C-alpha positions in Angstrom: -10.6 30.2 8.9 -12.2 27.1 10.5 -10.6 23.9 9.4 -12.4 21.0 7.9 -11.8 18.0 10.1 -11.3 14.6 8.5 -11.1 11.4 10.5 -9.3 8.6 8.6 -10.1 5.1 10.0 -7.5 2.5 9.1 -6.3 -0.8 10.7 -2.9 0.7 11.3 -0.7 3.5 10.2 2.3 1.3 9.7 4.3 1.0 6.5 2.0 -0.3 3.8 0.5 0.7 0.4 -2.8 2.0 1.9 -1.1 3.8 4.7 1.6 5.3 2.5 -1.1 6.6 0.2 -2.9 8.4 3.1 0.4 9.9 4.2 1.2 11.1 0.7 -2.1 13.1 0.8 -1.5 14.4 4.3 2.0 15.7 3.4 0.7 17.5 0.3 -2.8 18.7 1.1 -3.4 22.3 2.4 -3.2 21.7 6.1 -4.2 25.3 6.8 -7.7 24.3 5.5 -7.9 20.6 6.3 -6.9 18.6 9.4 -6.4 14.9 9.3 -6.8 12.7 12.4 -6.6 9.0 12.6 -8.3 6.0 14.3 -6.3 2.8 14.3 -6.7 -0.6 15.9 -3.0 -1.2 16.8 -2.0 -0.4 20.3 1.7 -0.5 19.5 3.5 2.6 18.2 2.7 3.0 14.5 5.4 3.7 11.9 3.9 7.0 10.8 2.7 8.1 14.3 5.5 10.7 14.9 5.1 12.2 11.5 1.3 12.5 11.9 1.7 14.4 15.1 4.4 16.6 13.5 2.0 17.5 10.7 -0.6 18.5 13.2 -2.7 15.3 13.3 -3.8 13.1 16.2 -3.9 9.3 16.3 -6.5 7.5 18.4 -6.1 3.8 19.2 -9.3 1.8 19.8 -10.3 -1.8 20.3 -10.6 -3.8 17.0 -14.0 -4.9 15.9 -12.8 -8.5 15.9 -11.8 -8.4 19.6 -14.8 -6.7 21.1 -17.4 -5.1 18.8 -19.3 -3.3 21.6 -16.2 -1.7 23.1 -15.1 -0.8 19.6 -18.4 1.0 18.9 -18.3 3.0 22.1 -14.7 4.0 21.7 -15.2 5.1 18.1 -18.3 7.1 19.1 -16.3 8.9 21.8 -13.7 10.0 19.3 -16.3 11.2 16.8 -18.3 13.1 19.4 -15.3 14.8 21.0 -13.6 15.6 17.6 -16.7 17.1 15.9 -15.5 15.8 12.5 -16.9 17.0 9.2 -15.8 13.9 7.3 -15.2 10.2 8.1 -12.9 8.5 5.6 -13.0 4.7 6.1 -10.2 2.8 4.4 -10.6 -1.0 4.0 -11.2 -4.0 1.8 -13.8 -5.7 4.0 -17.4 -4.8 4.2 -17.6 -5.6 7.9 -16.4 -2.0 8.4 -20.1 -0.9 7.8 -20.2 -0.9 11.6 -17.9 2.2 11.6 -20.1 3.8 9.0 -23.2 3.2 11.1 -21.5 4.8 14.1 -20.6 7.8 12.0 -24.2 8.0 10.7 -25.6 7.9 14.3 -23.1 10.7 15.3 -24.6 12.8 12.4 -21.4 13.0 10.3 -22.5 14.5 7.1 -19.9 13.0 4.8 -19.0 9.3 5.2 -16.5 8.0 2.7 -15.8 4.3 2.1 -12.5 3.7 0.3 -11.7 0.3 -1.1 -8.1 -0.7 -1.3 -8.1 -4.3 -2.4 -10.1 -6.8 -4.5 -10.1 -9.8 -2.2 -10.2 -11.1 1.4 -10.2 -14.4 3.3 -13.9 -14.7 4.0 -15.7 -13.8 0.8 -19.1 -15.0 2.0 -19.3 -12.6 5.0 -17.9 -9.8 2.8 -20.6 -10.1 0.2 -23.3 -10.3 2.9 -22.6 -6.8 4.1 -22.0 -5.0 0.8 -25.6 -3.6 0.8 -24.9 -1.9 4.2 -21.7 -0.3 2.8 -23.7 1.1 -0.1 -26.6 2.3 2.1 -24.4 4.2 4.6 -21.7 5.7 2.4 -22.2 9.2 1.0 -19.1 8.8 -1.2 -17.6 5.6 -2.6 -14.0 5.5 -3.6 -11.7 2.7 -4.9 -8.0 2.5 -5.9 -9.0 0.6 -9.0 -12.0 -0.6 -10.9 -11.6 -4.1 -9.6 -11.4 -2.9 -6.0 -14.5 -0.8 -6.5 -16.5 -3.7 -7.8 -15.3 -5.8 -5.0 -16.5 -3.4 -2.3 -19.6 -1.8 -3.9 -20.8 -4.5 -6.3 -22.9 -2.8 -9.1 -23.2 0.5 -7.2 -21.4 3.5 -8.7 -18.1 4.6 -7.3 -15.1 6.8 -8.2 -11.6 5.5 -8.8 -9.1 7.6 -6.8 -5.6 6.9 -8.1 -3.0 5.8 -5.5 -0.9 8.9 -6.1 2.7 9.5 -5.1 5.2 12.4 -5.1 6.8 11.6 -8.5 10.1 13.3 -7.8 10.7 11.1 -4.7 10.9 8.0 -6.8 12.9 9.0 -9.9 16.1 7.1 -10.3 19.0 8.6 -8.3 22.6 7.4 -8.6 23.5 8.8 -5.2 20.7 6.9 -3.5 21.7 3.7 -5.3 25.2 3.9 -4.1 24.2 4.9 -0.6 21.8 2.0 -0.1 24.0 -0.6 -1.7 26.9 0.5 0.4 24.7 0.3 3.5 23.9 -3.4 2.9 27.4 -4.3 1.5 26.2 -5.1 -2.0 29.0 -5.1 -4.6 28.7 -3.9 -8.2 28.4 -7.4 -9.6 25.4 -8.4 -7.5 22.0 -8.1 -9.0 19.4 -6.9 -6.5 15.8 -8.1 -6.8 13.5 -5.9 -4.8 10.1 -6.3 -3.2 8.1 -3.9 -1.1 5.1 -4.8 1.0 3.6 -5.7 4.3 4.4 -9.3 5.5 0.9 -10.6 4.9 -0.5 -13.7 3.2 -1.8 -11.9 0.1 1.6 -10.4 -0.6 2.9 -13.9 -1.2 6.5 -13.3 -0.1 7.1 -16.9 1.1 6.3 -18.1 -2.5 8.7 -15.6 -3.8 11.5 -16.7 -1.4 11.0 -20.3 -2.5 11.2 -19.3 -6.2 14.3 -17.2 -5.4 15.9 -20.4 -3.9 15.6 -22.1 -7.2 16.9 -19.0 -9.0 20.2 -18.8 -7.2 20.9 -22.4 -8.1 21.6 -20.9 -11.5 23.4 -17.8 -10.4 24.5 -16.9 -6.9 25.0 -13.2 -7.8 21.4 -12.4 -7.1 20.3 -10.8 -3.8 16.7 -10.5 -2.7 15.8 -7.4 -0.7 12.4 -7.2 0.9 11.2 -3.9 2.4 8.4 -4.2 5.0 7.3 -5.9 8.1 4.2 -7.6 9.5 2.5 -10.6 11.1 4.3 -13.1 8.9 7.8 -11.9 9.8 8.7 -14.9 12.0 7.5 -17.3 9.3 9.4 -15.5 6.6 12.6 -15.6 8.7 12.1 -19.3 9.4 11.7 -20.0 5.6 14.9 -18.0 4.9 16.8 -20.0 7.5 15.4 -23.4 6.4 16.4 -22.7 2.8 19.9 -21.5 3.8 19.3 -18.1 2.2 20.6 -15.8 5.0 23.4 -14.6 2.9 21.2 -13.8 -0.1 18.0 -12.4 1.4 17.9 -9.0 3.1 15.0 -7.9 5.3 15.1 -4.2 5.8 12.1 -3.8 8.1 9.9 -0.8 7.7 11.9 1.9 5.9 11.2 4.9 3.7 11.5 3.1 0.4 11.8 6.1 -1.9 15.6 5.7 -2.1 15.5 1.9 -2.2 14.0 1.6 -5.7 17.2 3.2 -7.1 19.2 0.4 -5.4 17.1 -2.4 -7.0 17.8 -3.8 -10.4 14.6 -5.8 -10.8 11.3 -5.4 -9.0 8.9 -8.3 -8.1 5.3 -8.2 -7.0 3.9 -11.7 -6.6 0.7 -10.7 -4.8 -2.3 -13.1 -4.7 -4.5 -10.0 -4.9 -4.0 -6.3 -4.9 -6.4 -3.4 -5.1 -4.0 -1.6 -7.4 -0.4 -2.0 -6.2 1.0 1.4 -5.4 4.5 0.0 -5.0 4.4 -1.0 -8.7 3.7 2.6 -9.6 6.7 3.6 -7.5 8.9 1.0 -9.1 7.9 2.1 -12.6 8.5 5.7 -11.9 12.0 4.6 -10.8 12.4 3.0 -14.2 12.7 -0.6 -12.9 12.0 -3.7 -15.0 9.1 -5.3 -13.1 7.8 -8.8 -12.9 4.4 -9.1 -11.3 1.6 -11.7 -10.8 -1.3 -11.9 -13.2 -3.5 -10.7 -10.4 -2.2 -7.1 -10.6 -4.6 -4.6 -12.1 -3.9 -3.3 -15.6 -4.4 0.3 -14.3 -1.1 -0.1 -12.4 0.9 -0.7 -15.6 2.1 2.7 -16.8 5.3 1.7 -18.6 6.6 -1.0 -21.0 8.8 -2.5 -18.2 6.2 -4.8 -16.7 5.8 -8.6 -17.3 2.7 -10.3 -15.9 3.0 -14.0 -15.1 1.0 -16.7 -13.4 2.4 -18.5 -10.3 4.9 -20.8 -12.0 8.5 -20.8 -10.6 10.1 -21.5 -14.0 8.3 -18.6 -15.8 9.5 -16.2 -13.1 13.0 -17.6 -13.1 13.4 -17.5 -16.9 12.0 -13.9 -17.0 14.4 -12.7 -14.3 17.3 -14.4 -16.1 16.4 -12.8 -19.5 16.1 -9.3 -17.9 18.9 -7.0 -18.7 18.6 -4.7 -15.7 20.8 -2.0 -17.3 19.3 -1.8 -20.8 15.8 -2.5 -19.5 15.7 0.4 -17.0 13.1 2.9 -18.3 13.5 6.6 -18.5 10.9 8.7 -16.6 9.9 10.4 -19.9 8.5 7.0 -21.0 6.4 6.4 -17.9 2.7 7.5 -18.0 2.6 8.8 -14.5 0.4 11.9 -14.9 -2.8 10.6 -13.1 -0.7 9.3 -10.2 0.7 12.8 -9.3 -0.1 13.5 -5.7 -0.3 17.3 -6.2 -3.1 16.9 -8.8 -5.0 14.5 -6.5 -4.8 16.8 -3.5 -6.3 19.7 -5.5 -9.1 17.4 -6.5 -9.7 16.4 -2.9 -9.6 19.9 -1.6 -12.0 21.2 -4.2 -14.4 18.3 -4.6 -14.3 16.0 -1.5 -13.1 17.6 1.7 -15.5 20.5 1.8 
């Protein structure tokens, strides 16, 4: 049987919500029928690179549009022509990626998917200017939420594709809790506040660290554990040092976070904007009480454990202090996770999209 070849184009394949979502699909889709390859713009070794190759995929590294658009176009065209792909699946939150869609169109790719993963960016004017080109060149329009779809496609029709996960990986596990807490020397009296996300401006971790500094003035038994990495790592480390928080803040780097949620007691997501917030889905499946910014989409709230707040230090601190992390942990039976089940999503993609 001849495989359907799908080329995913993403900025990187490092640890992040968008990238984790793509990997969840690759792990669970029928790889006897469908092959995933990847184009990234990161010359360094990507976090998921080894796993991609192990699962039968290839990863191609090309020049970013921002550095050299002409070189980018020629390198992407070379990958497309050589690979003879049936589908190009472009993941982004910025309409400037219409350039990649145009290259795919000129290479006579029949199915060109644009997949929106956020509902904001730094330069809104440029983004809005190129939305018509996205709509013109896309054969399929996907978004992780209604807000992300409207952001990328305006008034044009699109399909919401849930940021699905392997539910069983995130259900609370006592062994995982003990393992992770022992690894980081966390005792039973310490309350672990968790955050998962790439170190980028929109994830708002520096604001969170400043809020946390005020929190531990009330109670030093709190620990803040941040899972992720990214461009703002040096600035985040500097902030931790300046606020004398080295003993209270743990940076894990890029890790498989599935076990870490069991080690957390409370989960924070203070993002300035999010397409959906796949990490919030993961946290709720684990049963965690969650405190999130009021910018988080309602589609991501699938349990009664979520509090949405504006960016006010005192509101976040008071909500954390009121949270009973033992009594407030939610049982998986009370989480409405059905539409975020990766197995159901993969069947949909196999039968309706990648064909």
